[in-house]
Gaussian input, Z-matrix of N, CA and C with variables (Angstrom, degrees):
# hf/3-21g

backbone

0 1
 N
 C     1     B1
 C     2     B2     1     A1
 N     3     B3     2     A2     1     D1
 C     4     B4     3     A3     2     D2
 C     5     B5     4     A4     3     D3
 N     6     B6     5     A5     4     D4
 C     7     B7     6     A6     5     D5
 C     8     B8     7     A7     6     D6
 N     9     B9     8     A8     7     D7
 C    10    B10     9     A9     8     D8
 C    11    B11    10    A10     9     D9
 N    12    B12    11    A11    10    D10
 C    13    B13    12    A12    11    D11
 C    14    B14    13    A13    12    D12
 N    15    B15    14    A14    13    D13
 C    16    B16    15    A15    14    D14
 C    17    B17    16    A16    15    D15
 N    18    B18    17    A17    16    D16
 C    19    B19    18    A18    17    D17
 C    20    B20    19    A19    18    D18
 N    21    B21    20    A20    19    D19
 C    22    B22    21    A21    20    D20
 C    23    B23    22    A22    21    D21
 N    24    B24    23    A23    22    D22
 C    25    B25    24    A24    23    D23
 C    26    B26    25    A25    24    D24
 N    27    B27    26    A26    25    D25
 C    28    B28    27    A27    26    D26
 C    29    B29    28    A28    27    D27
 N    30    B30    29    A29    28    D28
 C    31    B31    30    A30    29    D29
 C    32    B32    31    A31    30    D30
 N    33    B33    32    A32    31    D31
 C    34    B34    33    A33    32    D32
 C    35    B35    34    A34    33    D33
 N    36    B36    35    A35    34    D34
 C    37    B37    36    A36    35    D35
 C    38    B38    37    A37    36    D36
 N    39    B39    38    A38    37    D37
 C    40    B40    39    A39    38    D38
 C    41    B41    40    A40    39    D39
 N    42    B42    41    A41    40    D40
 C    43    B43    42    A42    41    D41
 C    44    B44    43    A43    42    D42
 N    45    B45    44    A44    43    D43
 C    46    B46    45    A45    44    D44
 C    47    B47    46    A46    45    D45
 N    48    B48    47    A47    46    D46
 C    49    B49    48    A48    47    D47
 C    50    B50    49    A49    48    D48
 N    51    B51    50    A50    49    D49
 C    52    B52    51    A51    50    D50
 C    53    B53    52    A52    51    D51
 N    54    B54    53    A53    52    D52
 C    55    B55    54    A54    53    D53
 C    56    B56    55    A55    54    D54
 N    57    B57    56    A56    55    D55
 C    58    B58    57    A57    56    D56
 C    59    B59    58    A58    57    D57
 N    60    B60    59    A59    58    D58
 C    61    B61    60    A60    59    D59
 C    62    B62    61    A61    60    D60
 N    63    B63    62    A62    61    D61
 C    64    B64    63    A63    62    D62
 C    65    B65    64    A64    63    D63
 N    66    B66    65    A65    64    D64
 C    67    B67    66    A66    65    D65
 C    68    B68    67    A67    66    D66
 N    69    B69    68    A68    67    D67
 C    70    B70    69    A69    68    D68
 C    71    B71    70    A70    69    D69
 N    72    B72    71    A71    70    D70
 C    73    B73    72    A72    71    D71
 C    74    B74    73    A73    72    D72
 N    75    B75    74    A74    73    D73
 C    76    B76    75    A75    74    D74
 C    77    B77    76    A76    75    D75
 N    78    B78    77    A77    76    D76
 C    79    B79    78    A78    77    D77
 C    80    B80    79    A79    78    D78
 N    81    B81    80    A80    79    D79
 C    82    B82    81    A81    80    D80
 C    83    B83    82    A82    81    D81
 N    84    B84    83    A83    82    D82
 C    85    B85    84    A84    83    D83
 C    86    B86    85    A85    84    D84
 N    87    B87    86    A86    85    D85
 C    88    B88    87    A87    86    D86
 C    89    B89    88    A88    87    D87
 N    90    B90    89    A89    88    D88
 C    91    B91    90    A90    89    D89
 C    92    B92    91    A91    90    D90
 N    93    B93    92    A92    91    D91
 C    94    B94    93    A93    92    D92
 C    95    B95    94    A94    93    D93
 N    96    B96    95    A95    94    D94
 C    97    B97    96    A96    95    D95
 C    98    B98    97    A97    96    D96
 N    99    B99    98    A98    97    D97
 C   100   B100    99    A99    98    D98
 C   101   B101   100   A100    99    D99
 N   102   B102   101   A101   100   D100
 C   103   B103   102   A102   101   D101
 C   104   B104   103   A103   102   D102
 N   105   B105   104   A104   103   D103
 C   106   B106   105   A105   104   D104
 C   107   B107   106   A106   105   D105
 N   108   B108   107   A107   106   D106
 C   109   B109   108   A108   107   D107
 C   110   B110   109   A109   108   D108
 N   111   B111   110   A110   109   D109
 C   112   B112   111   A111   110   D110
 C   113   B113   112   A112   111   D111
 N   114   B114   113   A113   112   D112
 C   115   B115   114   A114   113   D113
 C   116   B116   115   A115   114   D114
 N   117   B117   116   A116   115   D115
 C   118   B118   117   A117   116   D116
 C   119   B119   118   A118   117   D117
 N   120   B120   119   A119   118   D118
 C   121   B121   120   A120   119   D119
 C   122   B122   121   A121   120   D120
 N   123   B123   122   A122   121   D121
 C   124   B124   123   A123   122   D122
 C   125   B125   124   A124   123   D123
 N   126   B126   125   A125   124   D124
 C   127   B127   126   A126   125   D125
 C   128   B128   127   A127   126   D126
 N   129   B129   128   A128   127   D127
 C   130   B130   129   A129   128   D128
 C   131   B131   130   A130   129   D129
 N   132   B132   131   A131   130   D130
 C   133   B133   132   A132   131   D131
 C   134   B134   133   A133   132   D132
 N   135   B135   134   A134   133   D133
 C   136   B136   135   A135   134   D134
 C   137   B137   136   A136   135   D135
 N   138   B138   137   A137   136   D136
 C   139   B139   138   A138   137   D137
 C   140   B140   139   A139   138   D138
 N   141   B141   140   A140   139   D139
 C   142   B142   141   A141   140   D140
 C   143   B143   142   A142   141   D141
 N   144   B144   143   A143   142   D142
 C   145   B145   144   A144   143   D143
 C   146   B146   145   A145   144   D144
 N   147   B147   146   A146   145   D145
 C   148   B148   147   A147   146   D146
 C   149   B149   148   A148   147   D147
 N   150   B150   149   A149   148   D148
 C   151   B151   150   A150   149   D149
 C   152   B152   151   A151   150   D150
 N   153   B153   152   A152   151   D151
 C   154   B154   153   A153   152   D152
 C   155   B155   154   A154   153   D153
 N   156   B156   155   A155   154   D154
 C   157   B157   156   A156   155   D155
 C   158   B158   157   A157   156   D156
 N   159   B159   158   A158   157   D157
 C   160   B160   159   A159   158   D158
 C   161   B161   160   A160   159   D159
 N   162   B162   161   A161   160   D160
 C   163   B163   162   A162   161   D161
 C   164   B164   163   A163   162   D162
 N   165   B165   164   A164   163   D163
 C   166   B166   165   A165   164   D164
 C   167   B167   166   A166   165   D165
 N   168   B168   167   A167   166   D166
 C   169   B169   168   A168   167   D167
 C   170   B170   169   A169   168   D168
 N   171   B171   170   A170   169   D169
 C   172   B172   171   A171   170   D170
 C   173   B173   172   A172   171   D171
 N   174   B174   173   A173   172   D172
 C   175   B175   174   A174   173   D173
 C   176   B176   175   A175   174   D174
 N   177   B177   176   A176   175   D175
 C   178   B178   177   A177   176   D176
 C   179   B179   178   A178   177   D177
 N   180   B180   179   A179   178   D178
 C   181   B181   180   A180   179   D179
 C   182   B182   181   A181   180   D180
 N   183   B183   182   A182   181   D181
 C   184   B184   183   A183   182   D182
 C   185   B185   184   A184   183   D183
 N   186   B186   185   A185   184   D184
 C   187   B187   186   A186   185   D185
 C   188   B188   187   A187   186   D186
 N   189   B189   188   A188   187   D187
 C   190   B190   189   A189   188   D188
 C   191   B191   190   A190   189   D189
 N   192   B192   191   A191   190   D190
 C   193   B193   192   A192   191   D191
 C   194   B194   193   A193   192   D192
 N   195   B195   194   A194   193   D193
 C   196   B196   195   A195   194   D194
 C   197   B197   196   A196   195   D195
 N   198   B198   197   A197   196   D196
 C   199   B199   198   A198   197   D197
 C   200   B200   199   A199   198   D198
 N   201   B201   200   A200   199   D199
 C   202   B202   201   A201   200   D200
 C   203   B203   202   A202   201   D201
 N   204   B204   203   A203   202   D202
 C   205   B205   204   A204   203   D203
 C   206   B206   205   A205   204   D204
 N   207   B207   206   A206   205   D205
 C   208   B208   207   A207   206   D206
 C   209   B209   208   A208   207   D207
 N   210   B210   209   A209   208   D208
 C   211   B211   210   A210   209   D209
 C   212   B212   211   A211   210   D210
 N   213   B213   212   A212   211   D211
 C   214   B214   213   A213   212   D212
 C   215   B215   214   A214   213   D213
 N   216   B216   215   A215   214   D214
 C   217   B217   216   A216   215   D215
 C   218   B218   217   A217   216   D216
 N   219   B219   218   A218   217   D217
 C   220   B220   219   A219   218   D218
 C   221   B221   220   A220   219   D219
 N   222   B222   221   A221   220   D220
 C   223   B223   222   A222   221   D221
 C   224   B224   223   A223   222   D222
 N   225   B225   224   A224   223   D223
 C   226   B226   225   A225   224   D224
 C   227   B227   226   A226   225   D225
 N   228   B228   227   A227   226   D226
 C   229   B229   228   A228   227   D227
 C   230   B230   229   A229   228   D228
 N   231   B231   230   A230   229   D229
 C   232   B232   231   A231   230   D230
 C   233   B233   232   A232   231   D231
 N   234   B234   233   A233   232   D232
 C   235   B235   234   A234   233   D233
 C   236   B236   235   A235   234   D234
 N   237   B237   236   A236   235   D235
 C   238   B238   237   A237   236   D236
 C   239   B239   238   A238   237   D237
 N   240   B240   239   A239   238   D238
 C   241   B241   240   A240   239   D239
 C   242   B242   241   A241   240   D240
 N   243   B243   242   A242   241   D241
 C   244   B244   243   A243   242   D242
 C   245   B245   244   A244   243   D243
 N   246   B246   245   A245   244   D244
 C   247   B247   246   A246   245   D245
 C   248   B248   247   A247   246   D246
 N   249   B249   248   A248   247   D247
 C   250   B250   249   A249   248   D248
 C   251   B251   250   A250   249   D249
 N   252   B252   251   A251   250   D250
 C   253   B253   252   A252   251   D251
 C   254   B254   253   A253   252   D252
 N   255   B255   254   A254   253   D253
 C   256   B256   255   A255   254   D254
 C   257   B257   256   A256   255   D255
 N   258   B258   257   A257   256   D256
 C   259   B259   258   A258   257   D257
 C   260   B260   259   A259   258   D258
 N   261   B261   260   A260   259   D259
 C   262   B262   261   A261   260   D260
 C   263   B263   262   A262   261   D261
 N   264   B264   263   A263   262   D262
 C   265   B265   264   A264   263   D263
 C   266   B266   265   A265   264   D264
 N   267   B267   266   A266   265   D265
 C   268   B268   267   A267   266   D266
 C   269   B269   268   A268   267   D267
 N   270   B270   269   A269   268   D268
 C   271   B271   270   A270   269   D269
 C   272   B272   271   A271   270   D270

   B1=1.5284
   B2=1.4726
   B3=1.2160
   B4=1.5725
   B5=1.4444
   B6=1.3823
   B7=1.3716
   B8=1.4565
   B9=1.3719
   B10=1.5142
   B11=1.5023
   B12=1.2567
   B13=1.5549
   B14=1.4891
   B15=1.2677
   B16=1.5412
   B17=1.5910
   B18=1.2383
   B19=1.4243
   B20=1.4024
   B21=1.3712
   B22=1.4580
   B23=1.3805
   B24=1.3624
   B25=1.5519
   B26=1.4961
   B27=1.3084
   B28=1.4563
   B29=1.4948
   B30=1.3343
   B31=1.3941
   B32=1.4805
   B33=1.2898
   B34=1.3796
   B35=1.6382
   B36=1.3409
   B37=1.4205
   B38=1.6606
   B39=1.1643
   B40=1.5049
   B41=1.4879
   B42=1.2332
   B43=1.4286
   B44=1.5502
   B45=1.3181
   B46=1.5427
   B47=1.5746
   B48=1.2393
   B49=1.6198
   B50=1.6106
   B51=1.2583
   B52=1.4782
   B53=1.5702
   B54=1.2184
   B55=1.5831
   B56=1.4044
   B57=1.2841
   B58=1.5405
   B59=1.5140
   B60=1.3668
   B61=1.4538
   B62=1.2867
   B63=1.3560
   B64=1.3952
   B65=1.4886
   B66=1.2959
   B67=1.4303
   B68=1.7218
   B69=1.2086
   B70=1.5102
   B71=1.5468
   B72=1.3099
   B73=1.4296
   B74=1.5314
   B75=1.3474
   B76=1.4139
   B77=1.6348
   B78=1.2408
   B79=1.4601
   B80=1.4494
   B81=1.4205
   B82=1.4921
   B83=1.5071
   B84=1.3806
   B85=1.3118
   B86=1.4227
   B87=1.3782
   B88=1.3581
   B89=1.5679
   B90=1.3390
   B91=1.4700
   B92=1.5620
   B93=1.4596
   B94=1.3550
   B95=1.5945
   B96=1.4042
   B97=1.4092
   B98=1.5536
   B99=1.3344
   B100=1.4522
   B101=1.5672
   B102=1.2515
   B103=1.5966
   B104=1.5411
   B105=1.2770
   B106=1.5467
   B107=1.4491
   B108=1.2371
   B109=1.5226
   B110=1.5677
   B111=1.2975
   B112=1.3590
   B113=1.5864
   B114=1.3498
   B115=1.4731
   B116=1.6069
   B117=1.3932
   B118=1.4169
   B119=1.4907
   B120=1.3916
   B121=1.4714
   B122=1.5240
   B123=1.2780
   B124=1.3938
   B125=1.4821
   B126=1.2946
   B127=1.4868
   B128=1.5343
   B129=1.3140
   B130=1.4276
   B131=1.4968
   B132=1.3948
   B133=1.4329
   B134=1.5954
   B135=1.4200
   B136=1.5009
   B137=1.4705
   B138=1.2853
   B139=1.4757
   B140=1.4188
   B141=1.3729
   B142=1.4882
   B143=1.4782
   B144=1.2674
   B145=1.4663
   B146=1.3566
   B147=1.3880
   B148=1.4409
   B149=1.4575
   B150=1.3841
   B151=1.4773
   B152=1.4821
   B153=1.3695
   B154=1.4355
   B155=1.5455
   B156=1.3058
   B157=1.3549
   B158=1.5143
   B159=1.2874
   B160=1.4518
   B161=1.5152
   B162=1.3908
   B163=1.4051
   B164=1.5619
   B165=1.3408
   B166=1.3288
   B167=1.5548
   B168=1.2834
   B169=1.4291
   B170=1.5448
   B171=1.4620
   B172=1.4655
   B173=1.5692
   B174=1.3288
   B175=1.3372
   B176=1.5229
   B177=1.3815
   B178=1.4604
   B179=1.5747
   B180=1.3232
   B181=1.4973
   B182=1.4930
   B183=1.2688
   B184=1.4492
   B185=1.4935
   B186=1.4202
   B187=1.4230
   B188=1.6151
   B189=1.3037
   B190=1.6060
   B191=1.5017
   B192=1.2701
   B193=1.4671
   B194=1.4582
   B195=1.3922
   B196=1.5266
   B197=1.4683
   B198=1.4276
   B199=1.5058
   B200=1.4779
   B201=1.3781
   B202=1.3775
   B203=1.4770
   B204=1.3033
   B205=1.5578
   B206=1.5969
   B207=1.2033
   B208=1.4799
   B209=1.7000
   B210=1.3343
   B211=1.4792
   B212=1.5351
   B213=1.3046
   B214=1.5045
   B215=1.5160
   B216=1.4188
   B217=1.4550
   B218=1.3878
   B219=1.4018
   B220=1.4250
   B221=1.5580
   B222=1.3144
   B223=1.4181
   B224=1.4496
   B225=1.2530
   B226=1.4237
   B227=1.5103
   B228=1.3527
   B229=1.4191
   B230=1.4808
   B231=1.3499
   B232=1.5319
   B233=1.5633
   B234=1.3589
   B235=1.5159
   B236=1.5015
   B237=1.3479
   B238=1.4843
   B239=1.5253
   B240=1.3114
   B241=1.5072
   B242=1.5076
   B243=1.3529
   B244=1.5700
   B245=1.5958
   B246=1.2962
   B247=1.3767
   B248=1.5811
   B249=1.3220
   B250=1.3749
   B251=1.5652
   B252=1.3157
   B253=1.5069
   B254=1.6543
   B255=1.1837
   B256=1.5218
   B257=1.5828
   B258=1.2988
   B259=1.5409
   B260=1.4934
   B261=1.2944
   B262=1.4485
   B263=1.6420
   B264=1.3134
   B265=1.4714
   B266=1.5189
   B267=1.2823
   B268=1.5062
   B269=1.5345
   B270=1.2162
   B271=1.3989
   B272=1.4311
   A1=113.41
   A2=117.29
   A3=122.94
   A4=108.32
   A5=118.64
   A6=124.03
   A7=112.20
   A8=117.79
   A9=124.77
   A10=112.73
   A11=118.48
   A12=118.82
   A13=107.91
   A14=123.68
   A15=130.91
   A16=109.97
   A17=118.84
   A18=124.60
   A19=113.82
   A20=119.79
   A21=121.56
   A22=116.54
   A23=112.34
   A24=113.82
   A25=114.18
   A26=121.23
   A27=118.24
   A28=112.94
   A29=118.34
   A30=116.14
   A31=114.51
   A32=123.81
   A33=128.09
   A34=105.76
   A35=113.96
   A36=118.02
   A37=115.18
   A38=115.83
   A39=125.02
   A40=109.41
   A41=122.40
   A42=123.98
   A43=116.64
   A44=112.87
   A45=119.76
   A46=107.14
   A47=115.84
   A48=118.81
   A49=104.52
   A50=117.53
   A51=119.55
   A52=111.25
   A53=116.05
   A54=121.58
   A55=105.17
   A56=124.41
   A57=124.30
   A58=105.06
   A59=122.87
   A60=125.82
   A61=113.16
   A62=125.77
   A63=128.78
   A64=111.39
   A65=121.14
   A66=124.02
   A67=114.36
   A68=107.69
   A69=114.81
   A70=105.15
   A71=122.94
   A72=125.69
   A73=109.75
   A74=114.91
   A75=121.55
   A76=113.99
   A77=110.24
   A78=119.43
   A79=112.72
   A80=111.04
   A81=118.67
   A82=113.13
   A83=119.99
   A84=123.19
   A85=115.17
   A86=123.42
   A87=128.99
   A88=113.99
   A89=112.58
   A90=118.72
   A91=111.45
   A92=115.74
   A93=118.64
   A94=112.68
   A95=117.86
   A96=124.94
   A97=111.13
   A98=113.64
   A99=118.59
   A100=110.09
   A101=114.70
   A102=122.34
   A103=106.94
   A104=120.55
   A105=115.52
   A106=112.52
   A107=119.35
   A108=121.12
   A109=111.41
   A110=118.19
   A111=123.51
   A112=111.74
   A113=115.71
   A114=119.16
   A115=110.10
   A116=116.96
   A117=116.03
   A118=110.47
   A119=121.52
   A120=121.60
   A121=110.58
   A122=118.45
   A123=125.23
   A124=113.14
   A125=119.35
   A126=126.36
   A127=110.99
   A128=115.77
   A129=118.08
   A130=115.88
   A131=110.33
   A132=117.69
   A133=111.50
   A134=113.88
   A135=113.81
   A136=109.46
   A137=121.05
   A138=123.34
   A139=116.33
   A140=116.57
   A141=118.10
   A142=119.40
   A143=120.06
   A144=122.12
   A145=114.64
   A146=124.65
   A147=125.88
   A148=105.20
   A149=118.78
   A150=120.26
   A151=107.58
   A152=117.31
   A153=117.77
   A154=116.10
   A155=126.01
   A156=128.79
   A157=111.09
   A158=120.32
   A159=122.40
   A160=105.58
   A161=114.04
   A162=122.29
   A163=116.47
   A164=118.46
   A165=129.85
   A166=113.97
   A167=118.29
   A168=116.05
   A169=111.75
   A170=110.52
   A171=117.23
   A172=112.70
   A173=118.88
   A174=118.90
   A175=117.62
   A176=114.05
   A177=116.15
   A178=114.56
   A179=109.36
   A180=115.59
   A181=111.38
   A182=116.73
   A183=123.99
   A184=107.08
   A185=120.17
   A186=126.33
   A187=104.13
   A188=117.13
   A189=115.54
   A190=105.57
   A191=124.96
   A192=123.22
   A193=110.46
   A194=114.67
   A195=120.99
   A196=108.84
   A197=113.00
   A198=115.37
   A199=114.37
   A200=118.75
   A201=123.39
   A202=114.49
   A203=117.20
   A204=119.29
   A205=106.32
   A206=117.15
   A207=118.24
   A208=108.15
   A209=110.20
   A210=116.12
   A211=114.19
   A212=114.02
   A213=119.79
   A214=112.66
   A215=116.62
   A216=120.06
   A217=117.81
   A218=124.09
   A219=123.38
   A220=110.96
   A221=118.21
   A222=123.17
   A223=113.22
   A224=132.93
   A225=136.00
   A226=116.08
   A227=114.64
   A228=116.43
   A229=118.34
   A230=115.70
   A231=122.38
   A232=109.82
   A233=113.09
   A234=116.32
   A235=113.96
   A236=116.90
   A237=120.04
   A238=108.45
   A239=114.53
   A240=122.99
   A241=111.75
   A242=113.06
   A243=114.13
   A244=107.22
   A245=122.56
   A246=123.16
   A247=111.75
   A248=117.25
   A249=121.61
   A250=109.55
   A251=117.55
   A252=120.79
   A253=105.36
   A254=117.48
   A255=124.19
   A256=104.26
   A257=117.93
   A258=115.91
   A259=114.34
   A260=115.88
   A261=121.12
   A262=110.05
   A263=117.06
   A264=121.77
   A265=109.22
   A266=116.81
   A267=121.87
   A268=110.23
   A269=125.17
   A270=127.24
   A271=113.73
   D1=128.04
   D2=-178.82
   D3=-102.79
   D4=130.93
   D5=172.90
   D6=-85.24
   D7=155.25
   D8=177.60
   D9=55.33
   D10=26.58
   D11=173.85
   D12=60.52
   D13=46.88
   D14=178.32
   D15=-57.85
   D16=163.26
   D17=176.90
   D18=-92.13
   D19=-12.83
   D20=-173.86
   D21=74.50
   D22=-150.21
   D23=176.41
   D24=-70.32
   D25=-25.87
   D26=176.17
   D27=-61.55
   D28=-36.53
   D29=178.76
   D30=-69.74
   D31=-26.97
   D32=-179.57
   D33=-72.09
   D34=-48.98
   D35=176.96
   D36=-58.80
   D37=-42.05
   D38=172.42
   D39=-61.02
   D40=-50.42
   D41=174.69
   D42=-58.43
   D43=-40.85
   D44=178.36
   D45=-65.74
   D46=-41.24
   D47=-176.16
   D48=-68.39
   D49=-45.18
   D50=-178.15
   D51=-66.87
   D52=-31.78
   D53=177.12
   D54=-70.71
   D55=-45.61
   D56=-176.75
   D57=-67.77
   D58=-43.52
   D59=170.71
   D60=-51.22
   D61=-52.39
   D62=-174.27
   D63=-64.74
   D64=-46.22
   D65=175.30
   D66=-61.83
   D67=-35.49
   D68=-179.90
   D69=-69.51
   D70=-39.23
   D71=179.20
   D72=-66.94
   D73=-45.54
   D74=176.00
   D75=-52.79
   D76=-52.10
   D77=180.00
   D78=-57.13
   D79=-50.93
   D80=179.09
   D81=-60.29
   D82=-34.51
   D83=176.25
   D84=-68.73
   D85=-40.78
   D86=170.56
   D87=-58.24
   D88=-50.29
   D89=177.95
   D90=-57.19
   D91=-44.55
   D92=-177.71
   D93=-67.96
   D94=-32.58
   D95=177.35
   D96=-66.60
   D97=-42.34
   D98=-178.68
   D99=-68.76
   D100=-44.07
   D101=175.40
   D102=-62.13
   D103=-42.38
   D104=177.56
   D105=-70.27
   D106=-37.11
   D107=-178.32
   D108=-69.96
   D109=-41.55
   D110=-177.76
   D111=-81.00
   D112=-38.44
   D113=-175.77
   D114=-76.81
   D115=-29.26
   D116=-172.57
   D117=-70.24
   D118=-31.53
   D119=175.24
   D120=-60.02
   D121=-44.57
   D122=-172.90
   D123=-73.53
   D124=-43.05
   D125=179.66
   D126=-66.79
   D127=-43.91
   D128=-175.62
   D129=-72.46
   D130=-30.85
   D131=-176.03
   D132=-60.36
   D133=-35.57
   D134=-176.11
   D135=-94.03
   D136=-10.45
   D137=-172.90
   D138=-94.41
   D139=-9.20
   D140=171.96
   D141=-82.94
   D142=137.33
   D143=179.39
   D144=-73.56
   D145=153.09
   D146=179.50
   D147=-73.18
   D148=153.41
   D149=174.37
   D150=-71.35
   D151=165.25
   D152=-174.27
   D153=-67.64
   D154=-11.40
   D155=179.43
   D156=-89.44
   D157=-11.04
   D158=-172.66
   D159=-91.49
   D160=152.05
   D161=174.70
   D162=-69.38
   D163=-21.21
   D164=171.62
   D165=118.26
   D166=111.98
   D167=-175.04
   D168=-75.61
   D169=-20.07
   D170=179.51
   D171=-60.87
   D172=-41.03
   D173=175.35
   D174=-66.12
   D175=-36.25
   D176=170.31
   D177=-57.30
   D178=-41.95
   D179=178.58
   D180=-63.62
   D181=-36.24
   D182=-176.06
   D183=-69.69
   D184=-38.07
   D185=-179.71
   D186=-66.38
   D187=-45.09
   D188=-177.46
   D189=-65.56
   D190=-41.40
   D191=-179.75
   D192=-59.08
   D193=-42.01
   D194=-175.62
   D195=-66.66
   D196=-37.48
   D197=177.06
   D198=-66.87
   D199=-38.11
   D200=175.97
   D201=-63.63
   D202=-39.04
   D203=179.11
   D204=-69.99
   D205=-32.50
   D206=-177.06
   D207=-74.81
   D208=-39.89
   D209=172.99
   D210=-58.33
   D211=-40.29
   D212=-178.28
   D213=-80.81
   D214=0.32
   D215=-177.20
   D216=75.91
   D217=12.55
   D218=-179.79
   D219=-73.46
   D220=-27.20
   D221=-177.46
   D222=-122.47
   D223=147.67
   D224=166.54
   D225=-65.79
   D226=165.17
   D227=179.92
   D228=-69.50
   D229=-34.55
   D230=176.27
   D231=-66.62
   D232=-43.45
   D233=176.00
   D234=-65.21
   D235=-35.14
   D236=177.85
   D237=-61.79
   D238=-52.13
   D239=-176.85
   D240=-60.90
   D241=-40.14
   D242=-179.20
   D243=-71.09
   D244=-40.68
   D245=178.98
   D246=-64.71
   D247=-40.56
   D248=-178.10
   D249=-65.48
   D250=-37.29
   D251=178.84
   D252=-67.70
   D253=-42.50
   D254=-179.02
   D255=-61.98
   D256=-49.76
   D257=179.42
   D258=-59.74
   D259=-38.15
   D260=-173.02
   D261=-79.95
   D262=-21.67
   D263=173.85
   D264=-72.47
   D265=-36.44
   D266=-170.69
   D267=-91.32
   D268=22.02
   D269=176.63
   D270=-68.06

């Protein structure tokens, strides 16, 4: 006999499922918030265009990437120098 019209075992199972769902949503929300806060600084830093008076931070970043590729051995020295000249001409 159940007192107060209880749900029996079905109520415990439903409560356990909702508790797992609740904590999964809380954890996913925290992870999404941390990802948004840390990723937003990195993503917006490279997506903003330089002001009209600047020489262009994009070309400087391109030179850095080119130097990294050369350092890793992905491109040869002559290709590195040729691309560097092209980058500096198009500033």
